N, C-alpha and C positions, 0 to 999 in steps of 0.2 A: 128016668133015662133020657128022656128026649131032652129034659132041661139041662142035663149034663153036656150032652152032645151040643146043645145050642150055646153053652156057657164056654165050651173048649173051642167051639168055631169062632166064637165071639173073641176068646182069647187070642186065637192064632191070628186073626185078622187084625187085633189090635197091634200085636208083637210085629206082623208083617209091615203095617203102616209105618210104625215107629221105626223099624230097620230101614226101610226105605226112605223115610224122612231122614233118618241120620244118614245113610249112604249119600242122598242127594244133598244134604247140607256139606258133608265131607266133599263131594264133586264140585260144588260151587265154591267151597272156601280153596280148594286144589286150583281150580280155574282161574279164581281172584288173583290168588298166588301169582299163577303163572303170567296171567295179565300183568300184574306190576312187576314182574322181573322183566318181562319184554318191554313194558314201556321204560323201565329205568335204563334196559339196554340201549333201546333206541334214543332216548334222551343222551346218554353216554356216547354212542355212534354220531349222533346228530351233533353233538357239542366238538368230537374230534374232527368231523368234518369240516365244520364252521371253523376251527382252530386251523387247520390244513389249508383251507381256502383262502382265510386271511393271511396267512404265512406266504401264500403264494402271490396274493394281492400285493404284501408288503416288498415281496421280492421284486416281482414285477414293475413295481413303483419305484424301489431304488434304481433298478436298472434304467428305467425309462429317464428318472433323473439324472442319472451318471451320462446316458447317451446324449441328453440334453444339454448338460454341462460341457461333454466333450466338443460336440457341435457348436456350442456357442465361442469355447475357445478357438475352436478352427476357424471359426468365421472372423474372430477377432485376429486372429494370428495372419489370416490372408488379407484382411483389410489393411491391417499394419505394413503388411509387406507391401502392397501395393499403392497406398499413401506414401511410404517411405521410397520406394522405386519411381513414383512420380516426382515427389521432391527432390530426389536425386537426380532425376532427368533437367528439372526445372534449374537446379542448382549448375549443371554442366552447361545448360543453355544460357544461365546469365553470365556464368564465368566466360564463357567462349565470347559474348558480347563485350565483356569488359576487357578482354585480351586482343583488341582489335585497335588499330589507328593509333592517335598519340599517345594515348593510355598506355599502350603496348611499350612505346619506344621508352615513355619515362620510367616505366616498370622494368625494363631490361636494364636501363643505365642504373637505376638503384640497387638491382640484385647484383651486377657485376661489380658495384663499388661495395656493397656491403658484403660480399662474400669472399671478397680479396682473391679472386682468382688471378693465376700468374697468365698475364696476356700473351705471353709467347707460346704457353702451351695450351691455349682455349681456344675454342669455338663457340660462337653464339649460334644455334641452330633455328631457324624461324620456317614457318610455313612458305612455299613457293607464292602464294599469293601476297601474303603480308610483305614479304621481301620485295616483290614488285612494286608493291604500294607505297611501302615506307623505306626502301633503300637510303635514299638521299637523307631521310630525318635520322636513322639509324648512324650513317656515316657522320653526319654532323654531330649527333649528340655523343658518340663513343670516337671522335676523331683522334683523342689523345691516346685511349687504349689500343686504336687500330694501328698507330704508328708504333707501338710498344709490341705488336706481333697480334693482337687479338684479330680473328676472322669472325665475319658474319657470312653464314652460308644459308641458302634454302634447301630445305630437306623436304622427302615426300612422307615420313612418318611423323611430323607435326602438323597438325591441321589447325590448331588455335594454342596461343601461347608459344612457349620456345623452350630450348633446352640450353644449357652450358655444358658443353663436354670436353674432354681431354683430348687433344688431338691424336694421342696414340691410340685411342680407345678404350683407356683403363677405365673410365668412370664417366659419369655425367650428373647434373642435377637436372631433375624434370620439373620444369614449371609449364606443363601442358594444361589446358582447361581441365581434361579427365582427372590428372593426377592431382591437379590443386582443389578439384571438386571432391575428389576422394579422401583428401587429408582434411576437408574442411565438414565433409560430414558427419562423422563421428561427434563432432563437437556442437553440431545443429540438432541430430536427430534425436539425442536422449531428450532435449527441451520440448522438441515437437512432440515426441512420443508422450511425454509425461502430461502436456495438454489435452492430447487426443485420445488416450487411452487411461487417462486418471479414474475416470468411473468405473472402467471394467477391472481395476485391482481389486 
């Protein structure tokens, strides 16, 4: 009887240990499966975070590049504008110097002759300063025209150069330094612009 009890206890103990070991193995397997799922999800989440971070970096990089390109264009345009303004200023200055003295007398005579103005209806308007300095030369150079009615008058609104106006005020040709420079500038600016800004295009 004692032997039977002892065998029964041993059997129960064996069954309990096997059941416990089986349960432990199941728990470990479940834990490992959960750990694998957690790791897989973590990797997936990390990949998504890395992709989003990369996208954000790409967007910022593109934005920075666009801003840099815009700033570069703005600087080029500002520089171009400043250079052309300076060139226009120099052109006006050079034209003003050319529109003085004997050169001005010769130019007025050539323009009066070339434009075929009606002497009796026309006035040559020059600056007061140039009129005082060149009155005798102008009268000598244009004497035939003056006899036919052409007038030469000093006016306040012409600083350099001259204008040929109709006596009735209906129109005039403007050969002032400013207007002449404005007429020449479009022909000079593209060539200068091409040289200065060729690399920027």
